[in-house]
Legacy VTK file of the C-alpha trace (Angstrom):
# vtk DataFile Version 3.0
C-alpha trace
ASCII
DATASET POLYDATA
POINTS 168 float
-0.078 0.045 -0.056
2.873 2.302 1.018
4.461 1.573 -2.461
1.336 2.639 -4.392
1.018 5.783 -2.305
4.688 6.678 -3.106
4.293 6.125 -6.735
1.021 8.142 -6.687
2.785 10.993 -4.823
5.793 11.000 -7.208
3.492 10.903 -10.225
1.530 13.977 -8.795
4.647 15.781 -7.975
6.277 15.226 -11.365
3.115 16.434 -12.991
3.212 19.587 -11.003
6.886 20.313 -11.664
6.286 19.571 -15.445
3.312 22.011 -15.461
5.174 24.973 -13.681
8.085 24.482 -16.096
5.771 24.499 -19.074
3.711 27.570 -17.775
6.773 29.619 -17.117
8.449 28.770 -20.437
5.235 30.140 -22.211
5.407 33.605 -20.492
8.019 35.217 -22.889
9.551 38.645 -22.250
7.374 41.032 -24.333
10.181 43.549 -24.352
12.917 41.032 -25.617
12.730 42.303 -29.313
11.717 45.909 -28.591
14.249 48.838 -28.704
13.178 52.048 -27.357
15.251 55.062 -28.521
15.992 58.366 -26.883
15.581 57.236 -23.185
12.325 55.396 -23.675
11.356 52.443 -21.545
9.634 49.159 -22.744
6.610 48.121 -20.702
4.761 44.959 -21.677
6.099 45.271 -25.238
5.244 48.996 -25.774
7.674 51.990 -25.387
6.800 54.510 -22.913
8.609 57.729 -24.356
10.068 60.589 -22.263
8.798 64.070 -22.831
9.943 65.389 -26.175
9.820 62.000 -28.047
6.949 59.960 -29.519
6.552 57.206 -31.997
6.422 53.430 -31.718
10.063 53.370 -30.788
10.259 56.944 -29.368
12.152 57.847 -32.667
10.307 61.199 -33.508
11.031 64.371 -31.936
7.681 65.728 -30.692
8.522 69.592 -31.307
8.980 69.091 -34.986
5.216 69.269 -35.508
5.237 72.713 -33.697
7.713 74.390 -35.892
6.587 77.134 -38.346
4.795 80.417 -38.553
1.531 80.689 -36.705
-0.993 83.696 -37.285
-4.030 84.442 -35.147
-5.078 86.693 -32.332
-4.742 87.059 -28.497
-7.376 88.453 -26.092
-5.778 90.054 -23.110
-8.123 91.561 -20.526
-10.750 92.362 -23.132
-8.315 93.786 -25.719
-7.635 91.889 -29.017
-4.158 91.996 -30.630
-3.359 90.186 -34.167
-0.230 88.244 -33.751
2.188 86.392 -35.908
4.595 84.184 -34.126
7.304 81.783 -35.053
8.223 78.521 -33.512
11.723 77.209 -34.310
14.147 74.564 -32.891
16.349 74.874 -29.884
19.678 73.219 -29.458
17.740 70.953 -26.793
15.404 68.484 -28.488
12.787 68.980 -25.719
12.679 72.686 -26.097
11.399 75.230 -28.852
11.924 78.852 -29.273
8.897 81.196 -29.832
9.633 84.633 -31.551
7.016 87.452 -30.939
5.094 85.952 -28.173
1.958 87.961 -27.330
2.972 90.296 -30.147
5.759 91.801 -28.005
7.906 92.248 -30.976
10.476 90.275 -33.117
13.203 91.124 -30.567
11.558 88.916 -27.962
12.088 85.136 -28.118
10.896 82.697 -25.250
11.905 79.216 -24.632
9.261 76.391 -24.109
9.737 72.948 -22.898
7.742 70.182 -24.533
5.240 68.579 -22.113
3.413 65.450 -23.485
2.893 65.122 -27.101
1.037 68.468 -27.917
2.199 71.069 -25.535
4.873 73.662 -24.892
5.165 74.932 -21.363
6.666 78.495 -20.438
7.996 79.140 -17.004
9.281 82.692 -15.916
10.320 83.884 -19.481
11.299 87.393 -19.959
8.856 89.219 -22.316
10.605 92.300 -22.950
13.192 94.588 -21.337
10.621 96.299 -18.908
10.418 93.389 -16.454
7.465 91.580 -17.868
7.603 87.784 -17.152
5.457 85.305 -18.931
4.109 81.898 -17.948
1.778 79.768 -19.986
1.176 76.850 -22.319
0.679 76.353 -26.113
-1.476 73.461 -26.955
-1.176 72.108 -30.582
-3.806 70.302 -32.349
-2.842 69.660 -36.044
-2.813 73.048 -37.772
-4.322 74.907 -34.945
-2.738 76.110 -31.573
-4.053 77.817 -28.586
-1.784 79.889 -26.169
-2.992 80.617 -22.651
-0.493 82.740 -20.750
-0.043 85.325 -18.055
2.248 88.386 -18.302
3.180 89.908 -14.940
4.961 93.294 -14.999
7.566 94.729 -12.543
5.194 96.054 -10.203
2.926 92.952 -9.792
0.158 93.774 -12.253
-0.855 91.039 -14.758
-2.523 90.361 -18.037
-4.403 87.048 -18.536
-4.275 86.097 -22.231
-5.700 83.512 -24.548
-4.603 83.275 -27.996
-5.752 81.102 -30.972
-3.650 80.593 -33.989
-3.457 78.829 -37.360
-0.379 77.248 -39.018
0.770 79.069 -42.147
LINES 1 169
168 0 1 2 3 4 5 6 7 8 9 10 11 12 13 14 15 16 17 18 19 20 21 22 23 24 25 26 27 28 29 30 31 32 33 34 35 36 37 38 39 40 41 42 43 44 45 46 47 48 49 50 51 52 53 54 55 56 57 58 59 60 61 62 63 64 65 66 67 68 69 70 71 72 73 74 75 76 77 78 79 80 81 82 83 84 85 86 87 88 89 90 91 92 93 94 95 96 97 98 99 100 101 102 103 104 105 106 107 108 109 110 111 112 113 114 115 116 117 118 119 120 121 122 123 124 125 126 127 128 129 130 131 132 133 134 135 136 137 138 139 140 141 142 143 144 145 146 147 148 149 150 151 152 153 154 155 156 157 158 159 160 161 162 163 164 165 166 167
């Protein structure tokens, strides 16, 4: 009787070990053949890209789709201004330069940082020699763009502005 019990126990144990080996062999590494560029990380077979990059393998520089000339208008504290601005490359791939923000003139250029796949964020950017500081976000949607920003002057007054632009 002990002999049969030992054979049954050995058979069950062998089956359990065989099943575990077979199960773990079927769980393949989904990231084994995935190469994520530009600091991307593979998660379950898909690249998670850092800000500034997108695409299947993080191969595309996000800011490239923002570059160009944009025309539109800004509404600041109930005043409307026609504005043409230019978005161009920076030496840093996760940043872009914006010339003539808010219509302050072609001598004014601010630097935005790419955040997500459709935004440039601006923090504490000089908007002219009179102590004006600009903070805001540009949001891109194909050939249109919005620019929500605040300009604070040297004495603490501020203008809240909303711009709408079309790519030229």
